[in-house]
N, C-alpha and C positions, 0 to 999 in steps of 0.2 A: 719451167723456168726456175733455175737454182739458186735460192738466196741464201747469202751467207753473211757472217757478221764477224767483226775483229773488235775487241774491247780492250782498255787499258787507260791509264792515268796520263800517259803523255806529257808527263812532267820532267823535263819539257819534250815535245815532240821532236824525235831525231831520224836520221838518214836511215838507221836500222828500221823503225818503225814506218817509214816512208816505204824502204823496198818490202816489208811483210805487205803493206797494202796494197803494192802494186802486184806482189805475187798473188794477193788474195783474187784481184781484179781479174786474173787468168783463171781462177777455179770456179767461177760463178758468172751468172748474169746480172745479179745486182748486189752490192755489198752496202751494208751499212757498219759504219764505225762509230762505236758508242766509247766517248769520252767520260769517265768515272771520276768526278770530283768530290773530295770530301770535304766537310766542314772546317777540317782542322788544315787545310794547304792554302797557301798565300798566292798563287796564279789562278785566275778565276777560269772556270769551264768554258765561259766565252773566248777569253784569250786563246786557250788550248784549240777551240773548235775553230776558230779564225784561221789559225796556223795550217790546220789540214785542209780546211776549203779553200785558200789561198794556193796550196800546195797541190791540191786536184782540181783547181777549177775548168779545167779544160775537160775534166771526164764526165759524161752523161751517167754513167750506170753506178752511181754511188752517192751516200748520204751522210753526213754527220750529225749525229746526236749527241745529247747530252743527259748524264745522269748525275744530280747531285743527290749525295747521301749523307748520312750521319755516321760516324766511326761507331757511336753507341748503339746503333743498330746492325750494322755489317762491319766485319773485320776488314781493316786497312792493312791487308798482307799480300806478299807475293810467294808467300811458302806453298809449295805443292801439298796442300793438306785436303782429302778427302771431305771432311767436316767444313771447312771454307768454302770450297766448292761447290757443295750442296747448298749453302746459304745463299751465294750469288747465283747460281743457275736457279733456284727458284724465282729470282728476279729478272734473270734473263728470258725465261720461259715466259713472263708478261709482256717483254719487250718484243719477243721473238717467237711468238707461238706457230707461226707457219715456215720456218728457215730449216734449212737443210745440213748447214755446214758452219761450222766456227775454226778459225783459223788464229793461231797464236803461236809464239816463240817461247811458250812456257810447257813444262810438263805436266802442270794441271789443266791443262788443255784436254788430255784424255778424260780426266774427272769429269770435267764439265761438261763434255759431250756425252758422256755416259749417262749422268743424272736427266741431262735433255732430250735423250734419245735420239741424237743426230749424229754426224760424221764430224771428225777434228782432223784436220791437215796440219802438221807442224812445220814452221818454218825458221831455220838456221837457230834451232835451240841452243848450241852451243858457241853463237855469236862468232862463227869463223868468219862469214863474209862480212860483218860490220861487228868488231870488236868494240861495242858500245853499251853505255847502260844508260838510263836518264839521271841513274843515282851519281853515276861517272861524272857526266855532264855537270850536275851540281856542285860537287866536291872540288871539280877541276876544270872550271870553263875555259881557261887559257889553252891547256892541251887537248881538249875535246871540241874546239871551237869549230873545227872543219867537219864535225859529224852533225852540224847542225844544218837544217834546209834554210834557204835564203829567205822564207816566211818567218823564220824563229829569231835570226841574228839581231833584226833591229830591238827586238824586246830586250836582249841581254846585252846589247853594246853600252860599253862604257864610255860616255861623250866629255872630254874635258875641254875647254874653249879658253885660249888665251886672249885676252883684252887689253886695251890701253891705247893712249894717244900715239901720235907718230914719234917715232925716234926713241922708243922703250924698248926694243929688243924684242919683239913679238916673235918675228921669224925666225930670227935666231935661236930664241928660246924653243920655238914649237920644233924647230928642225932637229935641235940638240935633244930634246924628250923622245921623239920619234925614234932617233938612233938609239938612246937608252933602253926604250923599253922594247925596241924591234916591233914597233906596233903600225897601225893605219895611221897617215897624216892628210889632213886637208889644207890645202895651200889657199891663202887669202885671195879671192877672185879679184878683188879690186884692184890688187898690184898688177895683174894680168891684162884685166879691161880699161882701166885709166892709167896712163902712163904718168901722169904729172897730177898731183891733188890741186894744181891752181888752176887746171885748164880742163875742165869737162861740163857736160851738158846733165840737166836734173834727170832727164829720163836715163842715163847712164846708168844711174842709181838702181833703176829697175832691173837692168841688166846684170848688175851686180848682185842683187839678190837672188834673183832666179838661178844664176850659174852658181853662186856659193851654196844655196841650198840642194841644187843637182849634186855638186861634189860630196856633199854630206851623205845624202842617201845611197850615192854610190858606195862612200866608204864603209857605209853599215855592213856591206856584204863581202868585206874585204878578210884578210888572213888572220886579224887579230881582234878580239873584243875590245881592246882599248883604242879610242881614236882621239888623238889630238887635232884640234880646230884653230886653225890661225884666223882669229877674228870672226865676228858673225853679224846677224843681221840688224843688231841695236846699234852697232858701228856704222852700218849704212844709213840708219834712220838719222843718226847723230849727224854725220855730214849733210844730209838734205836738210836738218833744221838750221845748222852752223853756217854752211853755205849758202843757202837759197832762202833761208826762213820759209821753210814748206814743210809739210808733214808727208812723208812717205808710207802710201797706204797699199800693204802688201795684204795676199790673202793667208787664211788660216792655216793653210799646209807649209808655207814657207815657214812662219812660227812655229809649227811642229817640228818640221824639220831642224831648227835651230836649238831645240831644247837641250840642256845639257845636264850632265849630274855635278859639274863643279865648273864656276867661272872663277878664273883666276886674272885678277885686274893688276898689270905693272904700273905702279907710280912713276911719274916723271921725274923722279929725284937722280936720274943718269945724265951724263952731258948729253948736250943735244948735238947731233951731226946733219948737217944739210948736205944730201946728195944731189942738190939740183932739182927732185920732183917733189919736195916737200914743202909743207906749208912753212912760213916763217917761224922761229921760236915762239914769236907772242901768240901767233894764233895757235901753234899746237898745243900752247898751255891753256888756251881758251877753249880749243876741242876737248881737252881733257876736262874741262868742267861740263861742257855739253854732254860728252859720254858719260859722266858721272850721272847728270840730271836724267837722261833717258833711260840709264838703268834703274835707277829709284823708280821713275815713272811705270816702268814696267814690271816693278816688283820683283827685279833680279837679284839675288843677294851673289856677293863678290867675296874674294877672298884678296885682300890687298897684298900686292907681294913688292916688298923693296929691297934695297941693298944693291951692291955692286953685281957684275954678270954670275959670278961664281956662287954668290948668295942668293940670286934669282932661283939659279938652276937647281940648288939645294932645296931651298923652300917649296919649290914646284913639286919635286919628287916626294917631298916629305907630306903634302896634302894629296898628290896623287895617290900615293901609296895606302892612305886612311880611306880614301873613297875605294879602292880595289877590296882593302879589308872588310869593309862595311857591305860591300856588294857580296863578297863570298859568304859573310854570315847569313845574309838575307836570304838566299837561295838554298842553305845548306839545312834542307828540311828530311 
C-alpha cells in the first residue's frame, strides 16, 4: 500500500490546496494531510482541519492531522531552504516513519523528500491551474473570494444586518447597499411569508425564522464575502412578544446563522408610510421599543442610524467600510 502525505498551513485552505489533495489521492492508497499551525497564527488548527474534513468528507482513504508548533523551535518559512527543510523533515519522519511519498506545490518538496529518503511528486508549482495563494487571499479577500471552497467561505464572510421597526427604510437601504458594494443580499423572509403584519398566526413566525436562517446560510457561499441582511431573528422574536406576548423558542443553529459583524439599527425618526400591510403608526413605534428591548436582552450591540434617506445611506457605508477595514487587518498576518 502506497502511503503519502501533504502538509501546509492552509491559512486559509483554498481551491489550489483542494486540487493538490485531489491530485495526491490519485497517487496513493492512503493520504494524510498535516495542518501545521504555529503559536503566532490567529486561526486555530482545529478550524483549518474542519475546513479540509468538510471538503473531503465523502472520501475514505484520507485523514487530517494537526501539528501545533512554536516558531521558537521551528522556522515559519515557505522559502526553499535545505537547512529549513532538514529541520522540518526530522519532525515529518516522526509523524510518517513508513510513508512512501510526499506531495507539495513547492520547490522545497524535493529537499524534504531527500532528507526523508522518500519520493516527491510536485503539483502545479507555478500556480498555473490555480493562480492563488493563502497570502493573496488574506491580503485581498474580495478579489480572491471565489478561490475559497464552500467549507471556508462562512468563516470569512462579513455579515451586516439592517434592523429597525416597520417603515424605517430597511428594505430600500439593504437593496441600495447591495448595489453599492456589488455584494450578496438576504431579503427579509417575513415580507414573503407574511403578507400583512396585522393578520398572521404565531406558528408563522417559526417558518419565518427557519426560512430566513436558510437564506443567510445560502448567501454565505455567494459571490462576495460581504452580505447585507435585511432583518434577522431578533425582529422575529420581537414580533412574537409584541403581537402574541409569547416567547419564540428557536434552536441554536438559527441563532448561529443570524450572527453578524455589524447590526445597523434604523431609528424611527422618519415619516411613517402606511402601505396597507403595516402596523398602525402607534404600534409601529411600540414595536420599536420591543425590538430594542429584545436586542438588549440578547446582548446585541447596535449602531444607531438616524437622519433622512441619504444620510442613512452615507452613515451605513461609513460603518460598513470600517468593519471591512478591521476585517482586512485581522487576517493580514
